[in-house]
C-alpha positions in Angstrom: 118.5 85.3 82.2 116.8 83.9 85.3 113.0 83.7 84.9 111.2 84.4 88.1 109.6 81.4 89.8 109.0 82.6 93.4 108.5 85.9 95.2 109.1 86.9 98.8 107.5 90.0 100.4 108.6 91.6 103.6 105.6 92.7 105.7 106.4 95.7 107.8 106.9 98.7 105.6 106.1 96.8 102.4 102.5 95.5 102.9 101.5 97.2 106.1 102.6 100.7 107.1 103.8 99.7 110.6 107.4 100.7 110.6 106.5 104.4 111.2 104.4 103.4 114.3 107.2 101.3 115.7 109.8 104.0 115.1 107.8 106.5 117.1 107.4 104.2 120.1 111.0 103.0 120.0 112.4 106.6 119.8 110.3 107.7 122.7 111.4 104.8 124.9 115.1 105.1 124.0 115.0 108.8 124.6 113.5 108.2 128.0 116.6 106.2 129.1 119.1 108.8 127.8 119.6 107.8 124.1 118.2 110.8 122.3 116.9 109.8 118.8 114.0 110.8 116.6 111.5 108.5 114.9 113.1 109.5 111.5 116.5 108.5 112.7 115.1 105.2 114.1 113.6 104.5 110.7 116.8 105.3 108.8 119.1 103.3 111.1 117.1 100.5 112.5 114.1 99.7 110.2 113.8 95.9 109.8 115.5 95.0 113.0 113.8 93.6 116.1 113.7 95.9 119.1 116.0 93.4 121.0 118.6 93.8 118.3 118.2 97.6 118.4 118.8 97.6 122.1 121.9 95.5 121.7 123.2 98.0 119.1 122.4 101.0 121.3 124.1 99.4 124.3 127.2 98.7 122.3 127.3 102.2 120.8 126.5 104.4 123.7 127.4 102.3 126.7 124.0 103.1 128.2 122.5 100.5 130.6 119.1 99.5 129.2 116.5 98.5 131.8 115.3 94.9 131.4 111.7 96.2 131.4 112.2 98.3 128.3 111.9 95.5 125.8 108.6 94.3 127.3 107.3 97.9 127.5 108.1 98.5 123.8 106.5 95.2 122.7 103.2 95.9 124.5 103.0 99.5 123.4 103.8 98.8 119.8 101.2 95.9 119.7 98.6 98.2 121.2 99.2 100.9 118.7 99.5 98.6 115.7 96.1 97.1 116.5 94.6 100.5 116.5 96.6 102.4 113.9 98.1 100.1 111.2 97.1 100.8 107.6 97.7 98.9 104.5 100.4 100.2 102.1 98.6 101.5 99.0 98.3 98.7 96.5 99.1 95.9 98.9 95.8 94.0 98.4 96.0 94.4 94.7 99.6 93.2 94.6 98.9 90.0 96.6 96.0 89.2 94.3 97.9 90.1 91.1 101.5 89.1 91.5 101.0 86.0 89.3 103.7 83.9 90.9 103.8 81.7 94.0 104.8 83.9 97.0 105.5 84.0 100.7 105.7 86.8 103.3 108.9 86.7 105.4 109.3 89.0 108.4 111.4 89.6 111.5 108.1 90.2 113.4 106.7 87.4 115.5 103.6 85.6 114.4 101.4 87.3 117.0 102.4 90.7 115.7 101.9 89.7 112.1 98.5 88.5 113.0 97.7 91.9 114.5 98.8 93.9 111.5 97.5 91.6 108.7 94.2 91.3 110.5 93.8 95.0 111.1 94.5 95.8 107.4 92.4 92.9 106.0 95.4 91.3 104.3 95.5 88.1 106.3 93.2 86.1 103.9 95.5 87.1 101.0 98.7 85.7 102.5 98.8 81.9 101.9 102.4 81.4 103.3 103.8 83.4 106.2 107.2 82.9 108.0 108.5 84.7 111.1 112.3 84.7 111.6 111.7 85.6 115.2 109.6 82.6 115.9 110.9 79.8 113.6 113.2 77.5 115.5 116.8 77.5 114.3 116.3 80.6 112.1 118.3 83.7 112.6 116.6 87.1 112.0 117.4 89.4 109.2 120.0 90.5 108.1 120.8 86.7 108.2 119.6 85.0 105.0 117.9 82.1 106.9 114.3 83.0 106.5 114.6 83.7 102.8 116.4 80.4 102.2 113.8 78.5 104.3 110.9 80.0 102.3 112.5 79.2 98.9 113.4 75.6 100.0 109.8 74.9 101.2 108.5 76.3 97.9 111.0 74.3 95.9 112.3 77.5 94.3 115.9 78.3 93.3 117.3 81.3 95.2 118.6 82.9 92.0 115.1 82.8 90.6 113.5 84.2 93.7 112.6 87.9 93.8 112.4 89.8 97.1 110.7 93.1 97.9 112.3 94.8 100.9 112.2 98.3 102.4 115.1 98.0 104.8 118.9 97.8 104.2 119.0 94.9 106.7 116.4 93.0 104.7 118.2 93.7 101.4 121.5 92.5 102.9 119.8 89.3 104.0 118.1 88.5 100.7 121.2 89.3 98.8 123.2 87.0 101.0 120.7 84.3 100.2 121.5 84.7 96.5 118.2 86.3 95.6 117.3 89.2 93.5 116.1 92.2 95.5 113.9 95.1 94.7 113.9 98.0 97.2 110.7 99.7 98.2 110.3 103.3 99.5 106.5 103.7 99.6 106.1 103.3 103.4 105.4 106.2 105.8 108.9 105.7 107.3 110.8 106.4 104.1 113.4 109.2 104.3 115.6 111.3 101.9 118.3 109.0 100.6 116.3 105.8 101.3 116.5 104.6 97.7 120.2 105.2 97.5 120.8 103.2 100.7 118.8 100.3 99.4 120.8 100.3 96.2 124.0 100.4 98.1 122.9 97.5 100.2 122.4 95.3 97.1 118.9 96.1 95.6 119.0 95.9 91.8 116.4 98.7 91.5 113.9 100.6 93.8 110.2 101.3 93.4 108.0 103.6 95.3 104.6 102.1 94.2 103.6 98.5 94.8 101.7 98.7 91.5 105.1 98.7 89.7 106.3 95.4 91.2 105.0 92.9 88.7 106.4 94.8 85.7 109.7 95.3 87.4 110.0 91.6 88.2 109.2 90.8 84.6 111.8 93.3 83.3 114.5 92.1 85.6 113.8 88.5 84.8 114.1 89.3 81.1 117.3 91.2 81.3 119.1 89.2 83.9 120.8 90.4 87.1 121.8 94.1 87.1 125.0 95.3 88.8 
């Protein structure tokens, strides 16, 4: 058994329903330069990655030259829409107040964007510790394990006693590589058929669709030990 001592939450798609907004903007911009893709396909393939990493993947796959301005255009339009449209995932405020363990929020989004979404949803005062893989010096972004390991180290927590809630396969891969126990989440607006299966294949021990189920799931997994 490994009793839980620390929790890490992803932000986009777990606490705030922002992934679906970013997917719509990114799909429109990529389609405009000749890479036809739907928001649903964006969510399935690229959720959890920064737009910079998405562009690198698209260039490598399709050999399409991407205008240098596209990254800036995407960042500005996504920030504008997030500030206007972002909603809290159902149960997020309750979860942050009820988790019962020390926790941090770790995201690939930059601190400025995290401030936009957490402020818009009213969650900012409920997040005591926040880390951005994009903005922390010397930290690689998910699916690298860096941000998870940094958070656990700063909290004085053992990785194998740290539980992570992630909605993307990239996030699950990173947390698993950090030696942490991962619970997948499919309750965001960007979820798709087969989402849960992909999270399990990536290394999640189990998957939940409601944030209200997280505390009991952590308790159960901590009691029975690592699954799989």
